[in-house]
C-alpha positions as CSV (number, residue, x, y, z in Angstrom):
1,M,28.3,-51.3,-45.9
2,T,30.6,-52.4,-43.1
3,L,33.1,-55.1,-44.3
4,S,32.9,-58.5,-42.7
5,G,36.0,-60.3,-41.5
6,S,35.9,-62.6,-44.5
7,D,35.3,-59.7,-46.9
8,S,38.2,-57.8,-45.5
9,G,40.7,-60.6,-45.8
10,G,41.2,-61.2,-42.1
11,P,40.1,-60.3,-38.6
12,A,39.1,-56.7,-37.7
13,V,38.5,-55.0,-34.4
14,T,35.0,-53.3,-34.5
15,R,34.8,-52.1,-31.0
16,L,37.6,-51.2,-28.5
17,K,36.9,-50.3,-24.9
18,L,39.6,-49.2,-22.4
19,T,39.4,-48.8,-18.7
20,G,42.2,-47.4,-16.6
21,F,44.7,-48.2,-19.4
22,R,47.8,-45.9,-19.6
23,N,46.3,-42.4,-20.0
24,Y,42.8,-43.6,-20.8
25,A,40.3,-43.4,-17.9
26,R,37.6,-44.7,-20.2
27,L,37.3,-45.1,-23.9
28,D,34.6,-46.7,-26.1
29,L,35.6,-46.6,-29.8
30,T,33.5,-48.2,-32.6
31,L,35.2,-49.0,-35.9
32,D,34.7,-50.9,-39.1
33,A,37.1,-53.2,-40.9
34,R,39.0,-50.6,-42.9
35,P,42.5,-49.4,-41.9
36,V,42.5,-47.0,-39.0
37,A,44.5,-43.7,-39.2
38,L,45.2,-42.3,-35.7
39,F,46.4,-38.8,-35.5
40,G,47.1,-36.3,-32.7
41,E,49.7,-34.4,-30.8
42,N,52.7,-36.1,-29.3
43,G,51.8,-37.5,-25.9
44,A,48.1,-37.6,-26.6
45,G,48.0,-41.4,-26.4
46,K,48.2,-42.8,-29.9
47,T,50.8,-45.4,-29.1
48,N,48.9,-46.3,-25.9
49,L,45.8,-47.0,-28.0
50,V,47.6,-49.2,-30.5
51,E,49.4,-50.9,-27.6
52,A,45.9,-51.8,-26.3
53,V,45.1,-53.3,-29.7
54,S,48.3,-55.4,-29.6
55,F,47.2,-56.8,-26.2
56,L,44.4,-58.7,-28.2
57,G,47.1,-60.9,-29.8
58,P,49.5,-63.2,-28.1
59,G,52.4,-62.0,-25.9
60,R,52.9,-58.8,-23.9
61,G,52.1,-56.3,-26.5
62,L,54.3,-54.0,-28.6
63,R,56.0,-52.5,-25.5
64,A,56.4,-55.9,-23.8
65,A,54.9,-54.3,-20.7
66,G,53.8,-56.1,-17.6
67,A,50.4,-55.7,-16.0
68,D,51.5,-53.1,-13.5
69,A,53.1,-50.9,-16.2
70,V,49.9,-50.2,-18.1
71,R,47.8,-49.0,-15.1
72,R,46.6,-45.4,-15.4
73,R,48.6,-43.0,-13.3
74,T,47.4,-39.5,-12.3
75,A,48.4,-36.9,-9.7
76,E,45.8,-38.5,-7.4
77,G,47.4,-42.0,-7.7
78,V,47.3,-45.2,-9.7
79,D,44.2,-47.0,-10.9
80,P,44.0,-50.3,-9.1
81,L,42.7,-52.2,-12.2
82,W,42.8,-51.9,-15.9
83,A,41.0,-53.6,-18.8
84,V,40.9,-53.8,-22.6
85,Y,37.8,-55.2,-24.1
86,A,37.2,-55.7,-27.9
87,E,34.7,-57.0,-30.3
88,A,36.1,-58.4,-33.5
89,I,34.9,-60.0,-36.7
90,T,36.9,-63.0,-37.9
91,P,36.5,-65.5,-40.7
92,E,35.0,-67.8,-38.0
93,G,32.5,-65.2,-36.9
94,P,32.2,-62.5,-34.3
95,V,34.1,-62.8,-31.1
96,S,34.7,-60.8,-27.9
97,L,38.1,-60.6,-26.2
98,A,38.9,-59.1,-22.8
99,T,42.2,-58.8,-21.1
100,G,43.2,-56.9,-17.9
101,A,44.4,-57.1,-14.4
102,D,43.2,-60.1,-12.3
103,P,41.1,-58.6,-9.5
104,N,42.5,-61.1,-7.1
105,Q,46.1,-60.5,-8.2
106,P,46.3,-57.1,-9.9
107,S,49.9,-57.6,-10.9
108,R,48.9,-60.5,-13.1
109,R,47.1,-60.3,-16.4
110,R,44.3,-62.6,-17.5
111,T,42.7,-62.9,-20.9
112,K,39.3,-64.2,-22.0
113,L,37.9,-65.2,-25.4
114,D,34.1,-65.1,-25.5
115,G,34.1,-65.3,-21.7
116,A,36.4,-68.3,-21.3
117,A,40.1,-68.3,-20.5
118,A,42.2,-68.0,-23.7
119,T,45.6,-69.5,-24.5
120,Q,48.3,-67.7,-26.4
121,T,48.0,-70.2,-29.3
122,E,44.2,-69.5,-29.6
123,L,44.9,-65.7,-29.8
124,A,47.6,-66.2,-32.4
125,R,45.3,-68.4,-34.5
126,L,42.2,-66.2,-34.2
127,I,43.8,-62.7,-34.5
128,P,47.3,-63.0,-36.1
129,M,49.1,-59.7,-35.7
130,L,52.1,-57.9,-36.9
131,W,53.5,-54.6,-35.6
132,L,56.3,-52.2,-36.2
133,T,57.3,-49.4,-33.8
134,P,60.0,-46.7,-34.0
135,R,62.3,-49.2,-32.3
136,E,62.6,-51.1,-35.6
137,D,63.8,-48.1,-37.5
138,R,67.4,-49.1,-36.8
139,L,66.8,-52.9,-36.6
140,W,69.6,-53.8,-38.9
141,A,72.2,-51.7,-36.9
142,G,71.0,-52.9,-33.5
143,A,71.4,-56.0,-31.4
144,R,71.1,-59.5,-32.9
145,S,68.4,-60.3,-30.4
146,D,66.2,-57.5,-31.7
147,R,66.3,-58.9,-35.2
148,L,65.5,-62.4,-34.0
149,R,62.6,-61.1,-32.0
150,F,61.3,-59.2,-35.0
151,F,61.5,-62.2,-37.2
152,D,59.9,-64.5,-34.7
153,R,56.9,-62.1,-34.7
154,L,56.7,-62.5,-38.4
155,V,56.8,-66.3,-37.9
156,L,54.2,-66.2,-35.2
157,A,51.7,-64.4,-37.4
158,A,51.8,-67.4,-39.8
159,A,52.4,-70.2,-37.3
160,P,50.3,-69.9,-34.1
161,D,52.2,-72.8,-32.4
162,H,55.4,-70.9,-32.6
163,A,54.7,-69.1,-29.3
164,S,54.3,-72.5,-27.5
165,S,57.6,-73.8,-29.0
166,A,59.4,-70.6,-27.9
167,S,58.0,-70.7,-24.4
168,A,58.9,-74.4,-24.0
169,Y,62.4,-73.8,-25.3
170,E,63.0,-70.8,-23.0
171,K,61.7,-72.6,-19.9
172,S,63.8,-75.8,-20.4
173,M,66.9,-73.7,-21.3
174,K,66.6,-71.7,-18.1
175,E,66.1,-74.9,-16.0
176,R,69.1,-76.5,-17.6
177,Q,71.2,-73.4,-16.8
178,R,70.1,-73.5,-13.2
179,L,71.4,-77.1,-13.0
180,L,74.7,-76.2,-14.7
181,D,75.1,-73.2,-12.3
182,R,74.5,-75.5,-9.3
183,M,77.1,-77.9,-10.6
184,A,79.6,-75.1,-11.1
185,E,79.2,-74.1,-7.5
186,G,80.0,-77.6,-6.3
187,G,76.5,-78.9,-6.0
188,R,75.0,-82.0,-7.5
189,A,72.4,-82.3,-10.2
190,D,70.4,-85.3,-11.3
191,P,71.9,-86.4,-14.7
192,D,68.6,-87.9,-15.8
193,W,66.9,-84.5,-15.2
194,L,69.6,-82.7,-17.1
195,N,69.2,-85.1,-20.0
196,A,65.4,-84.7,-19.9
197,L,65.8,-80.9,-20.0
198,E,68.2,-81.1,-23.0
199,S,65.7,-83.4,-24.7
200,E,63.0,-80.8,-24.3
201,M,65.3,-78.1,-25.5
202,A,66.1,-80.2,-28.6
203,A,62.5,-80.9,-29.4
204,S,61.2,-77.3,-29.0
205,G,64.4,-75.8,-30.5
206,V,64.1,-77.9,-33.7
207,A,60.4,-76.9,-33.9
208,L,61.4,-73.2,-33.6
209,A,64.1,-73.6,-36.3
210,A,61.8,-75.5,-38.7
211,A,59.0,-72.9,-38.4
212,R,61.5,-70.1,-39.1
213,L,62.9,-71.8,-42.2
214,D,59.4,-72.4,-43.5
215,A,58.4,-68.8,-42.9
216,L,61.6,-67.6,-44.4
217,A,61.0,-69.6,-47.6
218,R,57.5,-68.3,-48.0
219,L,58.5,-64.7,-47.2
220,Q,61.4,-64.8,-49.7
221,D,59.2,-66.3,-52.4
222,E,56.7,-63.4,-51.8
223,I,59.5,-60.9,-52.0
224,D,60.9,-62.5,-55.2
225,T,57.5,-62.6,-57.0
226,R,56.0,-59.3,-56.1
227,P,56.2,-56.4,-58.5
228,E,58.8,-53.7,-57.8
229,S,57.5,-51.1,-55.4
230,Q,58.5,-48.2,-53.2
231,F,59.9,-50.7,-50.7
232,P,63.3,-52.3,-51.6
233,K,63.5,-56.0,-52.0
234,A,65.6,-57.9,-49.5
235,D,67.6,-61.2,-49.7
236,L,67.2,-62.9,-46.4
237,A,69.1,-65.7,-44.6
238,L,69.1,-67.3,-41.1
239,D,72.5,-68.0,-39.6
240,G,71.9,-70.6,-36.8
241,A,73.3,-73.9,-35.9
242,V,70.0,-75.8,-35.8
243,E,68.6,-74.0,-38.8
244,A,71.8,-75.0,-40.7
245,Q,71.3,-78.7,-40.0
246,L,67.7,-78.6,-41.2
247,A,68.6,-76.6,-44.3
248,E,71.2,-79.2,-45.2
249,G,68.5,-81.9,-45.3
250,M,68.6,-83.3,-41.8
251,K,65.2,-84.7,-40.7
252,A,63.5,-83.3,-37.6
253,G,64.2,-86.4,-35.5
254,E,67.9,-86.4,-36.6
255,A,68.2,-82.7,-35.8
256,E,66.8,-83.3,-32.3
257,D,69.4,-86.1,-31.7
258,W,72.2,-83.9,-33.0
259,F,71.2,-80.9,-30.9
260,M,70.8,-83.0,-27.8
261,A,74.2,-84.5,-28.3
262,E,75.6,-81.0,-28.8
263,L,74.1,-79.6,-25.7
264,A,75.6,-82.5,-23.7
265,R,79.0,-81.9,-25.2
266,V,79.1,-78.1,-24.4
267,R,77.9,-78.3,-20.8
268,P,81.3,-77.2,-19.4
269,R,81.4,-74.3,-21.7
270,D,77.8,-73.2,-21.0
271,S,78.4,-73.7,-17.3
272,A,81.5,-71.4,-17.4
273,A,79.7,-68.8,-19.6
274,G,76.5,-68.8,-17.4
275,R,74.3,-69.2,-20.4
276,A,73.7,-71.5,-23.4
277,L,75.8,-70.5,-26.3
278,T,74.4,-72.8,-28.9
279,G,70.8,-73.0,-30.0
280,P,68.0,-71.2,-31.9
281,H,68.0,-68.4,-29.4
282,R,71.4,-67.4,-30.9
283,T,70.2,-67.3,-34.5
284,E,71.0,-64.3,-36.6
285,L,68.7,-62.8,-39.3
286,D,70.8,-61.4,-42.2
287,A,69.4,-59.1,-44.9
288,R,70.8,-57.5,-48.0
289,H,69.4,-54.7,-50.1
290,R,69.0,-56.5,-53.4
291,A,69.3,-53.6,-55.8
292,K,72.4,-52.3,-54.1
293,N,73.8,-55.7,-53.2
294,Q,74.6,-54.2,-49.8
295,P,74.1,-55.4,-46.2
296,A,71.0,-53.8,-44.7
297,S,73.2,-52.5,-41.8
298,D,75.1,-50.4,-44.4
299,C,72.0,-48.8,-45.9
300,S,70.7,-45.3,-45.0
301,T,68.2,-45.0,-42.1
302,G,65.4,-44.4,-44.6
303,E,66.3,-47.5,-46.6
304,Q,66.5,-49.6,-43.4
305,K,63.1,-48.4,-42.3
306,S,61.6,-49.1,-45.7
307,M,63.1,-52.6,-45.8
308,V,61.6,-53.4,-42.4
309,L,58.2,-52.1,-43.5
310,G,58.5,-54.0,-46.8
311,L,59.2,-57.2,-44.9
312,A,56.1,-56.8,-42.7
313,L,53.9,-56.1,-45.8
314,A,55.4,-59.0,-47.7
315,Q,54.8,-61.3,-44.7
316,A,51.2,-60.1,-44.5
317,A,50.8,-60.9,-48.2
318,A,52.4,-64.3,-47.8
319,I,50.1,-65.2,-44.9
320,R,47.0,-64.1,-46.9
321,R,48.2,-66.1,-49.9
322,V,48.5,-69.3,-47.8
323,S,45.6,-69.0,-45.4
324,G,43.2,-66.7,-47.2
325,R,43.3,-64.2,-44.4
326,G,45.8,-61.5,-43.5
327,P,47.0,-60.4,-40.1
328,V,46.0,-57.2,-38.2
329,L,48.8,-54.7,-38.8
330,I,50.0,-52.0,-36.4
331,F,52.4,-49.4,-37.7
332,D,53.3,-46.9,-35.0
333,E,54.7,-43.7,-36.5
334,A,55.6,-45.7,-39.7
335,C,54.6,-42.7,-42.0
336,A,56.6,-40.1,-40.0
337,H,59.8,-40.4,-42.0
338,L,58.4,-41.7,-45.3
339,D,58.4,-39.5,-48.3
340,A,55.2,-38.9,-50.3
341,A,55.9,-41.7,-52.8
342,R,56.5,-44.3,-50.0
343,R,53.4,-43.1,-48.2
344,E,51.4,-43.7,-51.4
345,G,53.1,-47.1,-51.7
346,L,52.1,-48.0,-48.2
347,A,48.5,-47.0,-48.8
348,E,48.3,-48.9,-52.0
349,T,49.8,-52.1,-50.5
350,V,47.6,-52.1,-47.3
351,L,44.4,-51.4,-49.3
352,D,45.3,-54.2,-51.8
353,L,45.9,-56.6,-48.9
354,G,42.4,-55.8,-47.6
355,V,43.5,-56.0,-44.0
356,Q,42.8,-53.8,-41.0
357,A,45.9,-51.7,-40.2
358,F,46.2,-49.4,-37.2
359,M,48.6,-46.5,-38.1
360,T,49.7,-43.5,-36.0
361,G,51.0,-40.1,-37.0
362,V,50.9,-36.5,-35.8
363,E,49.0,-35.1,-38.7
364,P,46.1,-36.5,-40.8
365,V,47.9,-35.4,-44.0
366,L,50.3,-38.4,-43.5
367,F,47.3,-40.7,-44.4
368,E,46.0,-38.6,-47.3
369,A,46.9,-41.4,-49.8
370,F,44.4,-43.8,-48.2
371,G,41.5,-41.5,-49.3
372,S,38.2,-43.0,-48.2
373,G,39.8,-46.4,-47.8
374,A,40.7,-45.6,-44.2
375,Q,38.8,-44.3,-41.2
376,R,40.4,-41.4,-39.3
377,V,40.5,-41.1,-35.6
378,E,41.8,-38.0,-33.8
379,V,43.4,-38.9,-30.5
380,R,43.3,-36.3,-27.7
381,E,44.6,-36.5,-24.2
382,G,42.8,-39.7,-22.9
383,D,40.2,-39.7,-25.6
384,A,39.7,-40.6,-29.3
385,V,37.1,-39.3,-31.8
386,L,36.2,-41.1,-35.0
387,Y,35.7,-38.6,-37.8
388,D,34.3,-40.8,-40.5
389,R,32.5,-44.1,-40.9
390,Q,31.7,-46.3,-43.8
391,V,27.9,-46.7,-43.9
């Protein structure tokens, strides 16, 4: 029997159609709600396929690609249009989603839910999604912005409005900087407009910080209470000016007033720097390997990867505990450098969560631990073949 969205603990993609997307001329793949193990040679299109799945959630997908970047390219030229169509089962019932190039403006992307234009918040609420790519393997040793982007993805899977807060904050911050740059060049700027932009920054910035703190508390609680596993437990902290004010007990309205006053105070500094140096866009995510009492950045590459994977799994469990539904998971090449014990731990955790997870790897043996709990798809150049179905 094919699992329903409510039976599987979250949404699940049951049909995926691609047209002119990356190396796929056309693809029509039928699935059920079980995890999906995608295997095939390097360059066959495994990451392209899971990128298409990521386009069903909010944002620009796991590669953060623009509409032009995903168009199919061949020796004969570039396909003018591309499209991703999916049918999914959700706790609210079956839905259809379509995203692709706007025929009138091919460089722009449009998305529809059951035939009507869809907002980012609607997508985040209907199909919460978490993904990991090889880029996250060295997350703790990389740039601060990468860690914050990763954590905000975890938050978004639990709080659909997080994307709207982030977008509003980014927009008002950029507009504020344009005014400061104009003033630095000797121009004039409307002080009321500058105050209004800083007020918007304060409101959306505090909403961002509050959502992060709430998600952090739930995630840390999940980590603390779960049994020991193959994935090391982490102690997490957010180091940010706005988050600190809220963590110390400041109410949201008070934090907005504080942040707005701070933005006004540092205008000369931000003008000289050419960017805002205070705010939730500068927050750092800190993590320590609990058993070793060691910063994550000092751990081995394998330990760092296991910690990131453990955080994603813990967040999926925390979301399901609160909402009764888990997110769709995408783990691109997550099994490639895991030993057999950790692959077994991954399979056990994903199957216990009861969520649909899309996983890629070169060889099917990487997914042996899933047994009949996962469906296997061989990805060939521009094609994908389902080898088993649950009936």
